[in-house]
C-alpha positions as a Markdown table, in Angstrom:
| # | Residue | x | y | z |
|---|---|---|---|---|
| 1 | Met | 0.1 | 0.0 | -0.4 |
| 2 | Ala | 1.6 | 3.6 | -0.6 |
| 3 | Ser | 2.2 | 5.9 | 1.9 |
| 4 | Val | 0.3 | 8.8 | 2.3 |
| 5 | Ala | 1.9 | 12.1 | 3.1 |
| 6 | Leu | -0.5 | 14.5 | 5.5 |
| 7 | Gln | -0.1 | 18.0 | 6.2 |
| 8 | Arg | -0.3 | 18.7 | 10.1 |
| 9 | Pro | -4.2 | 19.1 | 11.0 |
| 10 | Asp | -4.7 | 22.1 | 13.3 |
| 11 | Lys | -6.4 | 20.1 | 16.0 |
| 12 | Phe | -8.0 | 16.6 | 16.9 |
| 13 | Arg | -11.0 | 16.1 | 14.9 |
| 14 | Ile | -13.8 | 13.6 | 16.1 |
| 15 | Gly | -15.1 | 13.1 | 12.6 |
| 16 | Arg | -11.5 | 12.4 | 10.9 |
| 17 | Val | -11.1 | 9.6 | 13.5 |
| 18 | Leu | -14.1 | 8.1 | 13.4 |
| 19 | Gly | -14.1 | 8.2 | 9.6 |
| 20 | Asp | -10.2 | 6.8 | 9.3 |
| 21 | Ser | -11.3 | 4.3 | 11.8 |
| 22 | Phe | -14.0 | 2.5 | 9.5 |
| 23 | Thr | -11.7 | 3.1 | 6.4 |
| 24 | Val | -9.1 | 1.1 | 8.4 |
| 25 | Ile | -11.4 | -1.7 | 8.6 |
| 26 | Gly | -13.0 | -1.5 | 5.0 |
| 27 | Arg | -9.1 | -1.7 | 4.1 |
| 28 | Asn | -8.5 | -4.7 | 6.0 |
| 29 | Pro | -12.2 | -6.6 | 6.7 |
| 30 | Val | -10.4 | -10.0 | 6.4 |
| 31 | Leu | -7.9 | -9.3 | 9.1 |
| 32 | Cys | -10.0 | -7.4 | 11.6 |
| 33 | Leu | -13.3 | -9.4 | 11.5 |
| 34 | Gly | -11.6 | -12.4 | 10.7 |
| 35 | Leu | -9.3 | -12.3 | 14.1 |
| 36 | Gly | -12.7 | -10.6 | 15.8 |
| 37 | Leu | -14.6 | -13.8 | 14.7 |
| 38 | Val | -12.2 | -16.2 | 15.7 |
| 39 | Val | -10.5 | -15.0 | 18.9 |
| 40 | Tyr | -13.7 | -13.1 | 20.2 |
| 41 | Ala | -17.1 | -14.4 | 18.7 |
| 42 | Leu | -16.7 | -17.9 | 18.4 |
| 43 | Pro | -14.9 | -18.5 | 22.1 |
| 44 | Asn | -17.8 | -16.1 | 23.4 |
| 45 | Phe | -20.6 | -17.9 | 21.8 |
| 46 | Ala | -19.1 | -21.4 | 23.0 |
| 47 | Phe | -18.7 | -20.0 | 26.8 |
| 48 | Ser | -22.3 | -18.5 | 26.5 |
| 49 | Leu | -23.9 | -21.9 | 25.8 |
| 50 | Trp | -21.9 | -23.7 | 28.0 |
| 51 | Phe | -23.1 | -20.8 | 31.3 |
| 52 | Trp | -26.7 | -20.6 | 29.8 |
| 53 | Glu | -26.7 | -24.7 | 30.1 |
| 54 | Ser | -25.4 | -24.6 | 33.6 |
| 55 | Val | -28.0 | -21.9 | 34.6 |
| 56 | Thr | -30.8 | -23.8 | 33.0 |
| 57 | Leu | -29.9 | -27.3 | 34.6 |
| 58 | Val | -30.0 | -25.4 | 38.0 |
| 59 | Glu | -33.2 | -23.6 | 37.5 |
| 60 | His | -34.9 | -27.0 | 36.5 |
| 61 | Gly | -34.0 | -28.5 | 40.1 |
| 62 | Ser | -30.4 | -29.8 | 39.1 |
| 63 | Pro | -27.7 | -29.6 | 42.0 |
| 64 | Glu | -26.2 | -26.7 | 42.5 |
| 65 | Pro | -23.0 | -25.9 | 40.4 |
| 66 | Ser | -20.1 | -28.2 | 41.4 |
| 67 | Val | -16.6 | -27.0 | 42.3 |
| 68 | Gln | -15.7 | -28.1 | 39.0 |
| 69 | Arg | -18.1 | -25.9 | 36.9 |
| 70 | Ile | -17.0 | -22.9 | 39.5 |
| 71 | Met | -13.5 | -23.3 | 38.5 |
| 72 | Leu | -14.1 | -23.9 | 34.7 |
| 73 | Ser | -16.3 | -20.6 | 35.2 |
| 74 | Ala | -13.0 | -18.6 | 36.9 |
| 75 | Ile | -10.5 | -20.0 | 34.1 |
| 76 | Gly | -13.1 | -18.8 | 31.5 |
| 77 | Val | -13.4 | -15.5 | 32.8 |
| 78 | Val | -9.3 | -15.3 | 32.9 |
| 79 | Gly | -9.1 | -16.9 | 29.5 |
| 80 | Tyr | -11.7 | -14.1 | 28.4 |
| 81 | Val | -9.6 | -11.3 | 29.7 |
| 82 | Leu | -6.6 | -12.6 | 28.0 |
| 83 | Leu | -8.5 | -13.0 | 24.8 |
| 84 | Leu | -9.7 | -9.5 | 24.8 |
| 85 | Ser | -6.4 | -8.2 | 25.7 |
| 86 | Phe | -4.6 | -10.2 | 22.9 |
| 87 | Leu | -7.6 | -9.3 | 20.3 |
| 88 | Gln | -7.2 | -5.6 | 21.2 |
| 89 | Ser | -3.3 | -5.2 | 20.7 |
| 90 | Ala | -3.4 | -7.0 | 17.2 |
| 91 | Leu | -6.1 | -5.2 | 16.2 |
| 92 | Met | -4.2 | -2.0 | 17.5 |
| 93 | Arg | -1.3 | -2.9 | 15.4 |
| 94 | Ala | -3.1 | -3.5 | 12.2 |
| 95 | Ala | -4.7 | 0.0 | 12.6 |
| 96 | Ile | -1.5 | 1.8 | 13.0 |
| 97 | Glu | 0.4 | -0.4 | 10.5 |
| 98 | Asp | -2.1 | 0.5 | 7.8 |
| 99 | Leu | -2.3 | 4.3 | 8.7 |
| 100 | Asn | 1.7 | 4.1 | 8.3 |
| 101 | Gly | 1.1 | 3.5 | 4.9 |
| 102 | Lys | 1.7 | -0.5 | 5.1 |
| 103 | Arg | -0.7 | -3.5 | 4.9 |
| 104 | Pro | -1.0 | -5.6 | 8.0 |
| 105 | Leu | 0.3 | -8.8 | 8.4 |
| 106 | Ile | -1.5 | -11.1 | 10.5 |
| 107 | Arg | 1.6 | -12.9 | 11.5 |
| 108 | Asp | 3.1 | -9.2 | 12.6 |
| 109 | Cys | 0.0 | -8.5 | 14.7 |
| 110 | Ile | -0.5 | -11.8 | 16.7 |
| 111 | Gly | 3.5 | -11.7 | 17.0 |
| 112 | Thr | 3.0 | -8.0 | 18.3 |
| 113 | Ala | -0.1 | -8.9 | 20.5 |
| 114 | Leu | 1.7 | -11.9 | 22.3 |
| 115 | Ala | 5.0 | -9.7 | 23.0 |
| 116 | Phe | 2.8 | -7.0 | 24.9 |
| 117 | Leu | 0.0 | -9.3 | 26.3 |
| 118 | Leu | 0.9 | -8.7 | 30.1 |
| 119 | Pro | 1.8 | -5.1 | 29.7 |
| 120 | Ala | -1.5 | -4.5 | 27.8 |
| 121 | Ile | -3.3 | -6.2 | 30.5 |
| 122 | Gly | -1.5 | -4.4 | 33.4 |
| 123 | Ile | -2.7 | -0.9 | 31.4 |
| 124 | Ser | -6.2 | -2.0 | 30.7 |
| 125 | Phe | -6.3 | -2.9 | 34.4 |
| 126 | Leu | -4.9 | 0.3 | 35.8 |
| 127 | Leu | -7.1 | 2.2 | 33.2 |
| 128 | Ala | -10.4 | 0.5 | 34.6 |
| 129 | Leu | -9.4 | 0.8 | 38.2 |
| 130 | Gly | -8.6 | 4.7 | 37.5 |
| 131 | Val | -12.0 | 5.4 | 35.6 |
| 132 | Leu | -14.0 | 3.3 | 38.1 |
| 133 | Phe | -12.7 | 5.3 | 41.1 |
| 134 | Gly | -13.0 | 8.4 | 39.1 |
| 135 | Phe | -16.7 | 7.7 | 38.2 |
| 136 | Val | -17.5 | 6.8 | 41.9 |
| 137 | Leu | -16.3 | 10.4 | 43.2 |
| 138 | Leu | -18.1 | 11.9 | 39.9 |
| 139 | Val | -18.6 | 11.4 | 36.5 |
| 140 | Val | -16.4 | 14.1 | 35.0 |
| 141 | Pro | -13.2 | 13.0 | 36.7 |
| 142 | Gly | -13.6 | 9.4 | 35.4 |
| 143 | Leu | -14.3 | 10.6 | 31.5 |
| 144 | Leu | -11.1 | 12.9 | 31.9 |
| 145 | Leu | -9.1 | 10.0 | 33.1 |
| 146 | Leu | -10.5 | 7.7 | 30.2 |
| 147 | Ala | -9.2 | 10.5 | 28.1 |
| 148 | Arg | -6.0 | 10.9 | 29.4 |
| 149 | Trp | -5.1 | 7.4 | 29.2 |
| 150 | Phe | -6.8 | 6.4 | 26.2 |
| 151 | Val | -4.2 | 5.9 | 23.8 |
| 152 | Ala | -1.8 | 4.3 | 26.2 |
| 153 | Ile | -2.0 | 0.8 | 24.6 |
| 154 | Pro | -1.1 | 1.7 | 21.0 |
| 155 | Val | 2.1 | 4.0 | 22.7 |
| 156 | Leu | 2.9 | 0.3 | 24.3 |
| 157 | Ile | 2.4 | -1.2 | 21.2 |
| 158 | Gln | 4.3 | 1.1 | 18.8 |
| 159 | Glu | 6.7 | 3.0 | 21.1 |
| 160 | Arg | 7.5 | 0.3 | 23.3 |
| 161 | Arg | 7.6 | 2.5 | 26.7 |
| 162 | Gly | 6.3 | -0.2 | 29.3 |
| 163 | Val | 3.3 | 0.3 | 31.3 |
| 164 | Leu | 4.0 | 3.4 | 33.2 |
| 165 | Gly | 5.7 | 5.2 | 30.5 |
| 166 | Ser | 2.8 | 4.2 | 28.2 |
| 167 | Leu | 0.7 | 5.8 | 30.6 |
| 168 | Ala | 2.5 | 8.9 | 30.9 |
| 169 | Arg | 2.8 | 9.5 | 27.2 |
| 170 | Ser | -0.8 | 9.1 | 26.6 |
| 171 | Arg | -0.9 | 11.8 | 29.1 |
| 172 | Asp | 1.2 | 13.8 | 27.6 |
| 173 | Leu | -0.4 | 13.0 | 23.5 |
| 174 | Thr | -3.7 | 13.9 | 25.0 |
| 175 | Ala | -3.3 | 17.3 | 26.6 |
| 176 | Gly | -5.2 | 19.7 | 25.0 |
| 177 | Ser | -7.4 | 17.5 | 23.5 |
| 178 | Arg | -9.2 | 15.7 | 26.1 |
| 179 | Trp | -12.9 | 16.8 | 25.4 |
| 180 | Pro | -12.7 | 15.7 | 22.0 |
| 181 | Val | -11.3 | 12.2 | 22.9 |
| 182 | Val | -13.9 | 11.8 | 25.4 |
| 183 | Ala | -16.4 | 12.7 | 22.7 |
| 184 | Val | -15.2 | 9.9 | 20.6 |
| 185 | Trp | -15.6 | 7.4 | 23.2 |
| 186 | Leu | -18.8 | 8.7 | 24.0 |
| 187 | Val | -19.9 | 8.3 | 20.2 |
| 188 | Val | -18.7 | 4.7 | 19.9 |
| 189 | Phe | -20.1 | 3.8 | 23.6 |
| 190 | Leu | -23.5 | 5.5 | 22.8 |
| 191 | Ala | -23.8 | 3.9 | 19.3 |
| 192 | Thr | -22.8 | 0.3 | 20.9 |
| 193 | Leu | -25.6 | 1.0 | 23.5 |
| 194 | Ala | -28.0 | 1.9 | 21.1 |
| 195 | Ile | -27.5 | -1.0 | 18.7 |
| 196 | Asn | -27.6 | -3.6 | 21.8 |
| 197 | Leu | -30.9 | -2.2 | 23.4 |
| 198 | Ser | -32.6 | -2.2 | 19.9 |
| 199 | Leu | -31.2 | -5.4 | 18.2 |
| 200 | Lys | -30.4 | -7.9 | 21.3 |
| 201 | Arg | -34.2 | -8.6 | 22.4 |
| 202 | Leu | -35.0 | -9.0 | 19.1 |
| 203 | Leu | -32.4 | -11.6 | 18.5 |
| 204 | Phe | -33.4 | -13.8 | 21.4 |
| 205 | Ala | -36.9 | -13.8 | 20.4 |
| 206 | Phe | -35.5 | -16.6 | 17.9 |
| 207 | Gly | -33.9 | -18.8 | 20.6 |
| 208 | Ser | -31.1 | -19.0 | 22.9 |
| 209 | Pro | -28.9 | -20.8 | 20.8 |
| 210 | Ser | -29.5 | -18.3 | 17.7 |
| 211 | Gly | -29.9 | -15.3 | 20.1 |
| 212 | Phe | -26.5 | -16.1 | 21.6 |
| 213 | Phe | -24.6 | -16.7 | 18.1 |
| 214 | Val | -26.0 | -13.3 | 16.2 |
| 215 | Ser | -25.1 | -11.5 | 19.9 |
| 216 | Thr | -21.5 | -12.7 | 20.0 |
| 217 | Ile | -21.1 | -11.7 | 16.1 |
| 218 | Leu | -22.3 | -8.0 | 16.7 |
| 219 | Ala | -20.4 | -7.7 | 20.0 |
| 220 | Ala | -17.1 | -8.6 | 18.1 |
| 221 | Ala | -18.0 | -5.9 | 15.6 |
| 222 | Glu | -18.2 | -3.7 | 18.0 |
| 223 | Phe | -15.1 | -4.8 | 19.9 |
| 224 | Val | -13.3 | -4.5 | 16.6 |
| 225 | Val | -14.4 | -1.1 | 16.0 |
| 226 | Gly | -13.9 | -0.1 | 19.8 |
| 227 | Ser | -10.2 | -1.0 | 19.5 |
| 228 | Val | -9.5 | 0.3 | 16.3 |
| 229 | Val | -10.6 | 3.8 | 17.6 |
| 230 | Pro | -7.8 | 4.7 | 20.1 |
| 231 | Ala | -5.0 | 3.4 | 17.7 |
| 232 | Val | -6.4 | 5.8 | 15.2 |
| 233 | Ser | -6.5 | 8.4 | 17.9 |
| 234 | Tyr | -2.9 | 7.9 | 18.5 |
| 235 | Val | -2.1 | 8.4 | 15.2 |
| 236 | Glu | -4.3 | 11.6 | 14.9 |
| 237 | Leu | -2.8 | 13.0 | 18.2 |
| 238 | Arg | 0.8 | 12.4 | 17.0 |
| 239 | Arg | 0.0 | 14.3 | 13.9 |
| 240 | Val | -1.6 | 17.2 | 15.8 |
| 241 | Lys | 0.8 | 17.4 | 18.8 |
| 242 | Glu | 3.9 | 16.7 | 16.8 |
| 243 | Gly | 3.5 | 17.3 | 13.1 |
| 244 | Thr | 4.5 | 13.5 | 12.6 |
| 245 | Ser | 3.1 | 12.4 | 9.2 |
| 246 | Val | 2.3 | 8.3 | 9.0 |
| 247 | Glu | 5.7 | 8.0 | 6.7 |
| 248 | Glu | 7.9 | 9.6 | 9.8 |
| 249 | Leu | 5.8 | 7.0 | 12.1 |
| 250 | Ala | 6.9 | 4.2 | 10.2 |
| 251 | Glu | 10.5 | 5.0 | 9.9 |
| 252 | Ile | 10.7 | 5.8 | 13.8 |
| 253 | Phe | 9.2 | 2.7 | 14.8 |
| 254 | Ser | 10.1 | 0.2 | 11.9 |
């Protein structure tokens, strides 16, 4: 894919970030949606069916869940966290590579995601903890903290700064653009919420197995978009703050 030289934009623009995010997915549908299907939708569908079956058995008078089932559930939750972090990192790598003017390779995306799996989980945990604490105090501090660390994982993947270094770098990149970053997050969040509320009740009207399957496909697509947006935001913030073009990004971190 040919490199694209862009002039330095005057500010972080919400529409450009959202448009570029869907453009990235549209240029790499097999990689982005394929990973979403294999890594997110299918395991989630299998676990949802298993969990639904367990609950149904208890409701019909079967014995309470055994220790084995409880342990399997706990393992499933841990595996779910690992898969989500892996998928998120792989998708972010693909988005940044695409915006660098390259064609993302699935081998590179998987290798990068595996290499940074644990640090990415660490950043996600700190972000979730901080945002939760901010929302407990007041809603606004939680949103601002979310914006402050919004691009920490793309920084980790592309600049390899470690957990604390990536959080600090994200803080610097988002300074002066945090409300637009919040707006980007809110658009994605509200769109996802609207889709879930309007469609999921209808989906389950067709029966639990079919409903679970379509629901997990929908959730995978939402997760793909939600993972690509921070990566595109990272590239956009570098253009705005530092005047760094996609060509220079590719050269610096190749």
